[in-house]
C-alpha positions as CSV (number, residue, x, y, z in Angstrom):
1,M,0.1,0.2,0.4
2,E,1.4,2.8,-1.1
3,F,0.7,7.1,-1.4
4,R,1.6,8.8,-4.4
5,T,5.0,6.2,-4.6
6,L,5.8,6.8,-1.1
7,P,5.0,2.9,0.9
8,L,3.1,2.6,3.9
9,P,4.8,0.7,6.9
10,E,1.9,-1.3,7.1
11,P,-2.0,-0.9,6.1
12,G,-3.5,2.4,6.6
13,T,-5.7,5.3,5.6
14,P,-3.6,8.5,4.8
15,V,-5.1,11.3,7.3
16,G,-4.2,14.7,7.9
17,Y,-2.0,16.5,5.2
18,A,-1.9,13.4,2.7
19,A,-5.8,13.4,3.1
20,L,-5.6,16.7,1.9
21,I,-3.0,16.4,-1.1
22,D,-5.0,13.5,-2.1
23,R,-8.8,15.3,-2.2
24,Y,-7.9,18.8,-3.3
25,S,-5.0,17.1,-5.5
26,L,-2.2,19.4,-4.4
27,E,0.8,19.3,-6.2
28,V,3.6,19.3,-3.8
29,P,6.8,17.8,-2.9
30,L,6.3,15.2,-0.2
31,S,9.0,16.1,2.3
32,G,9.1,15.7,5.9
33,R,6.8,12.8,7.4
34,L,3.2,12.2,6.8
35,A,0.3,10.3,8.9
36,A,-1.8,8.0,8.5
37,I,-5.0,5.6,10.7
38,A,-3.6,1.9,10.6
39,E,-5.9,-0.9,10.8
40,R,-4.8,-2.3,13.6
41,H,-4.5,-0.9,17.5
42,H,-0.5,-1.0,18.1
43,P,0.7,0.2,14.6
44,R,4.4,0.8,13.9
45,S,5.4,4.2,13.1
46,T,8.9,5.0,11.1
47,D,10.7,7.9,10.0
48,G,8.3,8.8,6.8
49,W,4.9,7.7,8.4
50,L,3.1,8.5,11.7
51,M,1.2,5.5,12.0
52,L,-1.9,5.7,14.6
53,T,-4.9,3.9,15.7
54,P,-8.3,3.8,14.5
55,R,-9.7,5.9,17.7
56,H,-7.4,8.9,16.6
57,A,-9.7,8.9,13.0
58,P,-10.4,12.6,12.2
59,A,-13.6,13.8,10.4
60,R,-13.1,13.2,7.2
61,D,-14.4,16.8,5.9
62,L,-12.0,20.0,5.6
63,A,-12.3,21.1,9.3
64,G,-11.4,17.2,10.3
65,Q,-8.0,16.8,8.3
66,L,-7.0,20.2,9.1
67,T,-7.4,20.2,12.7
68,F,-5.8,16.7,12.7
69,A,-2.9,17.7,10.7
70,L,-2.2,20.9,13.0
71,R,-2.6,18.5,16.0
72,Y,-0.3,15.6,15.2
73,E,1.7,16.8,12.1
74,G,2.5,20.5,13.0
75,L,3.0,23.1,10.2
76,D,3.6,22.0,6.7
77,L,3.4,25.5,5.3
78,V,3.6,24.6,1.6
79,V,0.6,22.3,2.0
80,L,-2.0,24.9,3.4
81,A,-0.4,27.5,1.0
82,R,-1.6,25.7,-2.1
83,L,-4.7,24.7,-0.2
84,F,-5.8,27.6,0.6
85,R,-5.8,29.0,-2.6
86,V,-8.1,26.3,-4.0
87,V,-10.8,26.4,-1.0
88,V,-13.5,28.7,-0.9
89,P,-12.8,31.9,1.9
90,G,-16.7,30.5,3.6
91,E,-15.1,27.2,3.9
92,I,-12.4,28.8,6.7
93,A,-14.9,30.8,8.1
94,A,-17.1,28.2,8.7
95,I,-14.5,26.1,10.6
96,V,-14.4,29.2,12.8
97,E,-17.5,29.8,13.1
98,A,-18.6,26.4,14.4
99,S,-15.8,26.7,16.8
100,P,-14.8,30.5,17.8
101,T,-13.1,29.8,20.7
102,G,-11.4,26.7,19.8
103,A,-7.3,26.7,19.8
104,Y,-7.1,24.9,16.4
105,A,-9.9,26.9,14.3
106,R,-8.0,30.0,15.5
107,R,-4.5,28.9,14.7
108,I,-6.3,28.0,10.9
109,W,-8.0,31.1,10.8
110,F,-4.3,33.3,11.6
111,L,-2.5,30.8,9.4
112,Y,-4.9,31.2,6.6
113,E,-5.0,35.0,6.3
114,W,-1.1,35.1,7.3
115,L,-0.6,33.1,4.0
116,T,-3.3,34.7,1.5
117,G,-3.3,38.0,2.8
118,T,-7.0,37.9,2.3
119,R,-9.3,38.9,5.2
120,L,-12.4,36.3,6.6
121,D,-15.5,37.9,7.2
122,V,-15.8,36.9,10.5
123,P,-15.6,39.3,13.7
124,D,-12.2,39.5,16.0
125,A,-12.1,36.5,18.6
126,G,-13.2,37.1,22.1
127,R,-11.5,36.7,25.4
128,V,-10.0,33.3,24.9
129,R,-6.6,32.4,25.8
130,A,-3.8,33.2,23.2
131,V,-2.1,30.2,21.6
132,P,1.2,30.1,20.1
133,V,0.8,29.2,16.0
134,V,4.2,26.8,15.9
135,N,3.4,24.4,18.8
136,P,7.0,24.1,20.4
137,S,6.7,20.4,21.3
138,Q,6.3,19.9,17.8
139,Q,8.2,22.1,15.6
140,L,11.0,25.2,16.1
141,G,9.4,28.4,16.4
142,L,10.5,31.7,18.2
143,A,11.2,32.0,21.8
144,E,9.5,35.3,21.5
145,G,6.3,35.9,19.1
146,E,4.2,38.8,18.7
147,P,0.2,38.6,19.8
148,S,-2.6,38.7,17.2
149,T,-5.6,40.3,19.1
150,R,-7.6,39.3,16.2
151,H,-7.0,35.3,16.5
152,R,-5.7,35.3,19.9
153,V,-2.6,33.9,19.0
154,I,1.1,34.0,19.4
155,N,2.8,34.4,16.0
156,N,5.7,32.4,16.9
157,L,6.8,31.5,13.4
158,P,10.4,32.3,12.5
159,G,10.2,33.7,9.1
160,T,7.1,35.7,7.0
161,P,4.5,34.7,4.0
162,A,7.5,35.3,1.9
163,F,10.1,32.8,3.6
164,C,9.7,30.3,6.2
165,P,10.8,26.9,6.2
166,M,10.0,24.9,9.4
167,V,12.2,22.7,11.6
168,R,10.4,19.9,13.1
169,R,11.8,18.6,17.1
170,T,13.7,15.3,16.9
171,P,15.3,13.1,19.5
172,A,18.7,14.0,17.4
173,L,18.1,17.8,17.5
174,D,16.9,18.2,21.2
175,A,20.1,15.9,22.2
176,Y,22.2,19.2,20.1
177,R,20.4,21.7,21.7
178,D,20.7,20.0,25.4
179,R,24.3,19.9,24.6
180,A,24.8,23.9,24.4
181,L,27.7,24.3,22.2
182,D,28.1,27.8,22.0
183,V,28.2,27.7,26.1
184,R,31.1,24.6,25.5
185,A,32.7,26.9,22.8
186,R,33.1,29.8,24.5
187,E,34.2,27.9,27.7
188,A,36.8,25.9,25.7
189,A,38.1,29.4,23.8
190,G,38.3,31.2,27.2
191,R,40.8,28.4,28.6
192,I,43.1,29.5,25.5
193,R,45.8,31.9,25.5
194,P,44.6,34.7,23.5
195,D,47.7,35.0,21.4
196,L,46.8,31.7,20.4
197,L,43.5,31.8,20.2
198,A,44.4,34.5,17.5
199,R,46.7,32.1,15.5
200,A,43.9,29.4,15.3
201,A,41.5,31.4,14.5
202,A,43.5,33.0,11.6
203,F,44.0,28.8,10.5
204,L,40.6,28.1,10.7
205,L,39.2,31.4,8.7
206,L,41.5,30.6,6.1
207,N,41.0,26.5,5.9
208,D,37.3,27.4,6.0
209,S,38.1,29.4,2.9
210,K,39.8,27.0,1.0
211,S,37.7,24.2,2.0
212,S,34.4,25.8,0.1
213,F,36.0,26.4,-2.8
214,A,37.2,22.6,-2.7
215,I,33.6,21.6,-2.2
216,E,33.1,23.5,-5.7
217,G,35.8,21.3,-6.9
218,E,37.8,24.5,-7.4
219,R,41.5,25.2,-6.2
220,P,41.4,29.1,-5.5
221,S,45.1,31.1,-5.6
222,G,46.1,32.3,-2.0
223,T,44.8,35.8,-2.5
224,R,41.5,34.5,-3.8
225,A,41.2,32.7,-1.0
226,T,42.5,35.0,1.7
227,R,39.8,37.1,0.2
228,W,36.9,35.1,0.7
229,G,38.3,34.7,4.3
230,Q,38.1,38.2,5.0
231,A,35.0,38.0,3.7
232,I,33.7,35.3,6.5
233,A,35.3,36.7,9.1
234,Q,32.9,40.1,8.4
235,A,29.8,38.0,8.4
236,G,27.6,38.9,11.1
237,T,28.6,42.6,11.6
238,C,25.8,43.7,9.7
239,P,22.1,43.1,8.6
240,L,21.8,40.8,5.4
241,S,20.5,43.0,2.2
242,L,20.4,41.9,-1.3
243,A,23.4,44.8,-1.7
244,E,25.5,42.8,0.7
245,L,25.0,39.5,-1.6
246,D,25.8,41.2,-4.4
247,L,29.1,42.1,-3.0
248,L,29.8,39.1,-1.7
249,Q,29.2,37.5,-5.0
250,Q,31.6,40.1,-6.5
251,V,34.4,39.0,-4.0
252,V,33.4,35.2,-5.0
253,I,33.7,35.8,-8.6
254,G,37.0,37.8,-8.7
255,D,37.5,37.8,-12.4
256,A,33.5,38.7,-13.5
257,R,34.4,39.2,-17.8
258,F,32.7,35.5,-18.5
259,V,30.1,35.4,-15.3
260,R,26.9,37.9,-15.0
261,L,26.8,39.8,-11.5
262,G,24.1,40.3,-9.9
263,L,20.5,38.4,-9.8
264,R,19.8,36.6,-12.9
265,E,17.8,37.6,-15.3
266,E,16.6,34.1,-16.8
267,G,16.0,30.3,-15.6
268,G,18.9,29.0,-13.2
269,F,20.0,25.0,-12.9
270,V,22.1,22.5,-11.3
271,G,23.6,19.8,-13.5
272,V,25.2,19.0,-17.1
273,H,24.4,19.3,-20.5
274,D,23.9,16.7,-23.0
275,R,26.7,16.0,-25.2
276,D,25.0,15.2,-28.1
277,T,22.3,18.2,-28.1
278,N,23.3,20.6,-25.7
279,M,19.8,20.0,-23.8
280,P,20.0,20.7,-20.1
281,V,19.8,17.6,-17.6
282,P,18.8,19.2,-14.2
283,D,19.6,17.7,-10.6
284,H,17.6,21.3,-9.4
285,V,15.9,24.1,-10.9
286,G,16.2,27.3,-8.9
287,A,13.6,29.6,-8.4
288,R,12.1,31.5,-11.5
289,A,13.7,35.2,-12.0
290,Q,10.8,36.7,-11.4
291,D,10.3,35.6,-8.1
292,L,13.9,36.1,-6.8
293,Q,13.1,39.8,-5.6
294,S,10.4,38.6,-3.3
295,L,12.1,35.4,-2.4
296,L,15.4,37.0,-1.1
297,Q,13.7,40.1,0.8
298,G,11.7,37.1,2.7
299,L,15.0,35.1,3.3
300,I,16.4,38.8,4.4
301,D,13.6,39.3,6.7
302,Y,13.6,35.7,7.8
303,S,17.2,36.5,8.9
304,E,16.2,39.5,11.2
305,R,13.3,37.8,12.5
306,A,14.7,34.2,13.4
307,I,17.9,35.6,15.0
308,S,16.0,38.6,17.1
309,G,13.4,36.5,18.4
310,G,15.4,33.7,19.7
311,M,15.1,30.6,17.2
312,D,17.6,28.0,17.8
313,P,20.8,29.6,15.7
314,V,21.8,26.5,13.8
315,A,18.4,25.4,12.8
316,A,17.6,29.3,11.4
317,A,21.1,29.0,9.6
318,A,20.3,26.0,7.8
319,C,16.7,27.1,7.1
320,L,18.6,30.3,5.6
321,A,21.5,28.9,3.9
322,F,20.0,26.0,2.5
323,G,17.0,28.1,1.4
324,F,19.4,30.7,-0.2
325,V,21.1,27.4,-2.5
326,Y,17.5,25.8,-3.3
327,I,16.7,29.7,-4.4
328,H,19.7,29.7,-7.0
329,P,19.5,33.5,-7.0
330,Y,23.0,34.1,-9.4
331,V,24.4,32.5,-11.9
332,D,27.5,31.5,-10.5
333,G,28.7,31.8,-6.5
334,N,25.8,30.2,-5.0
335,G,27.5,27.7,-3.3
336,R,29.9,29.5,-1.4
337,L,27.3,32.3,-0.5
338,H,25.3,29.7,0.6
339,R,28.1,28.5,3.3
340,W,28.8,32.2,4.1
341,L,25.0,32.6,5.3
342,F,25.8,29.8,7.8
343,H,28.6,32.1,9.4
344,H,26.6,35.2,9.4
345,A,23.4,33.6,11.1
346,L,25.9,31.9,13.8
347,A,27.5,35.2,14.4
348,L,24.7,37.3,14.1
349,A,22.9,34.9,16.9
350,R,26.4,35.3,18.7
351,F,26.5,31.5,19.3
352,N,30.6,31.0,18.2
353,P,33.0,32.9,20.7
354,P,34.1,36.6,19.7
355,G,36.7,36.7,16.7
356,L,36.2,33.3,16.3
357,I,34.3,31.6,13.7
358,F,33.2,27.8,13.2
359,P,35.1,26.5,9.7
360,V,31.8,24.7,9.0
361,S,32.8,24.4,5.4
362,V,36.0,22.1,6.6
363,A,33.3,19.6,8.2
364,I,31.3,19.5,5.5
365,Y,34.3,19.1,3.1
366,R,35.0,15.6,5.1
367,R,31.0,15.1,5.1
368,I,30.7,15.8,1.5
369,E,28.6,12.8,0.2
370,E,26.5,13.3,3.1
371,Y,26.1,17.0,2.1
372,R,25.2,16.0,-1.1
373,H,22.6,13.8,0.7
374,V,21.1,16.7,2.7
375,L,20.8,18.6,-0.5
376,E,18.5,16.1,-2.3
377,S,16.5,15.6,0.5
378,Y,14.3,18.5,-1.0
379,S,15.4,19.4,-4.5
380,A,14.9,15.5,-5.5
381,P,11.0,15.4,-5.1
382,L,11.0,18.9,-6.1
383,L,12.0,18.0,-9.2
384,P,9.4,16.3,-10.8
385,L,6.7,19.0,-9.9
386,I,8.6,21.9,-11.9
387,E,7.4,22.3,-15.6
388,W,10.5,23.8,-17.5
389,R,11.6,23.6,-21.2
390,P,15.0,24.1,-22.9
391,T,16.2,27.4,-24.0
392,P,18.1,27.7,-27.6
393,D,20.9,28.5,-25.3
394,G,21.1,25.5,-23.2
395,N,19.7,27.0,-20.2
396,V,15.8,26.1,-18.6
397,E,12.4,27.9,-18.5
398,V,10.2,27.3,-15.8
399,L,6.4,27.3,-16.9
400,N,4.9,26.6,-13.6
401,D,4.6,28.7,-10.5
402,T,7.1,27.6,-8.0
403,A,7.4,30.3,-5.6
404,D,5.7,28.8,-2.7
405,F,8.6,25.3,-2.9
406,Y,11.3,27.5,-2.1
407,R,9.7,29.7,0.3
408,Y,8.1,26.7,2.6
409,F,10.3,23.7,3.1
410,D,10.8,21.1,5.8
411,A,14.7,21.7,7.0
412,T,14.9,19.2,9.5
413,T,17.4,16.8,8.1
414,H,19.5,20.1,7.6
415,A,19.0,21.2,10.6
416,E,20.2,17.8,12.0
417,F,23.4,18.3,9.4
418,L,24.5,21.8,10.5
419,Y,24.3,20.7,14.2
420,A,26.8,17.7,13.5
421,C,29.1,20.0,11.6
422,V,28.8,22.4,14.5
423,E,29.6,19.8,17.0
424,Q,32.7,18.4,14.9
425,V,33.9,21.7,14.7
426,I,33.8,22.4,18.5
427,E,34.6,19.1,19.8
428,Q,37.3,18.1,17.0
429,D,38.6,20.7,15.0
430,M,39.3,24.0,17.2
431,P,41.0,21.6,19.9
432,A,43.3,20.0,17.3
433,E,44.2,23.1,16.3
434,V,44.9,24.5,19.3
435,R,47.1,21.3,20.4
436,F,49.2,22.1,16.9
437,L,50.0,25.2,18.0
438,E,50.8,24.5,21.6
439,A,53.0,21.7,20.1
440,F,54.8,23.9,17.4
441,E,55.5,26.5,20.0
442,A,57.1,24.0,22.0
443,F,59.4,22.1,19.1
444,S,60.1,26.0,17.8
445,E,61.9,26.5,21.6
446,R,63.3,23.4,21.2
447,I,64.9,23.7,17.8
448,Q,66.5,27.2,19.1
449,Q,68.5,25.7,21.6
450,I,69.8,23.0,18.9
451,V,70.2,25.5,16.3
452,D,69.6,29.0,15.5
453,M,66.7,28.8,12.6
454,P,64.5,31.2,11.6
455,A,60.6,30.7,11.8
456,S,59.8,30.1,7.9
457,Q,62.6,27.3,7.9
458,V,61.3,26.1,11.7
459,E,58.1,25.2,9.8
460,L,59.7,23.8,6.6
461,L,61.8,21.4,9.5
462,R,58.2,20.3,10.8
463,G,57.0,19.4,7.4
464,F,59.5,17.5,6.1
465,L,59.3,15.5,9.7
466,A,55.4,15.3,9.5
467,Q,55.7,13.4,6.1
468,N,58.3,11.0,7.0
469,D,57.2,10.0,10.8
470,G,59.0,11.7,12.6
471,R,62.4,11.4,10.7
472,L,64.1,13.6,8.2
473,S,64.3,12.2,4.4
474,Q,67.6,11.7,2.5
475,R,66.3,14.9,0.5
476,A,66.0,17.3,3.4
477,L,69.4,15.9,4.8
478,T,71.0,16.5,1.5
479,R,69.5,19.4,0.3
480,E,67.1,21.7,2.6
481,F,69.2,21.1,5.9
482,A,72.2,19.5,5.1
483,A,73.9,22.3,6.8
484,L,72.4,20.1,9.9
485,N,75.1,17.5,11.7
486,E,74.6,14.3,12.6
487,D,74.1,15.2,16.2
488,E,71.6,18.2,15.5
489,V,69.5,15.8,13.5
490,A,69.1,13.5,16.2
491,E,68.4,16.3,18.4
492,V,65.9,17.7,16.0
493,E,64.0,14.2,15.6
494,R,63.6,13.4,19.2
495,A,62.3,17.6,19.8
496,Y,59.8,16.5,16.8
497,A,58.8,13.2,19.0
498,L,58.7,15.4,22.3
499,T,56.1,17.7,21.0
500,F,54.3,16.1,18.5
501,I,54.4,12.5,19.1
502,E,54.5,11.7,22.3
């Protein structure tokens, strides 16, 4: 038994969002988790399906399925946005009038007006306790929302109707949040000598810049990598804006003679071309050019609202950065700007210690296959829903309205992945770099006691020893360090063993 090619774990009847998708023939990506009523009383749920008992079965009408969806599944904004376009406003008004003080009716009412911009012909809610729009036990929302006196709800949605990805609460995300990684990072940084911390920060910054290029299959010049590292260091120091994103694209591209800068004015896709026909073969199709201004302004507003409203910083960074790369607003440079947005959101939320960036791109590069899988977790189910045709110049032209697909998506997998990368950086990369610097400092002091040597030569010496398991190679002994006698060589190798090996 299956629902739109997605098999159920056992016999059952799809309900909630799945039932609404089927009843109204909604063309939406199936991401996140769907719900069904099982035939037996002890069903087995999976990552893809919430299986409930027959006693949980909702009424089969619009009100019953919508109420079930909000109660058990949380908010799927792309489904709701598409649904509210096809239902008659009076049907939603009837749900409110039937239960004017009901918590779910008021949330449905608010979401309808929020998503459509259409005011229903119903009076404001009376004196009743306000409820949050986002149920914090289901999904991550703002710690501090604003009240809507008309609906008697607290709007704790992390974004605006123009851009609002959602993140479900999962055991993995709860565990990451309980570890208070930002506190642990600041405590660890506080135990490091300021000069060592500054040197570690400089190395981590440059390494992140190089890794971000490496993810794209590029090997930038030292100057270009340094320039992008400087841009990363400035992330979070000022509010996000379209002008800032345009400027960052210029920094990324460098030589723009063969690349159009600024927002693209035509279609955009990630993929290849057929060698014989030059037909595009997309793996992902970006948003339509006419939707870019609205989507990016929504993304910019999300950055300010989510961070200032106390949204989980790592989850907010995931929504912001992955949302950007799915929109794909530029002809080139989207991947590196997407990873810059990780730094922007984390720095804006003061998640990382002052003056220190987390080299997230280094962790991503190590987990490159997992990273691609995370990207495809949404782009793959999205692709079949995009109607497009090839253009004479080998590009794509999108034929249907796709903006909602980029405004609202489930970013749970993306948030879990980013948390794993941040944890790896805090628990492994930062301590490893500090240990290296401490060891190199001790090694340099020992070398100066053996022979007077410039710092650049000490670094070269360490490099040779590292490449040859702590022994100087024949090449090093006959060329770069031929001036060392046998006793000095033995002392140098002993110094390396004491500082880097032992």
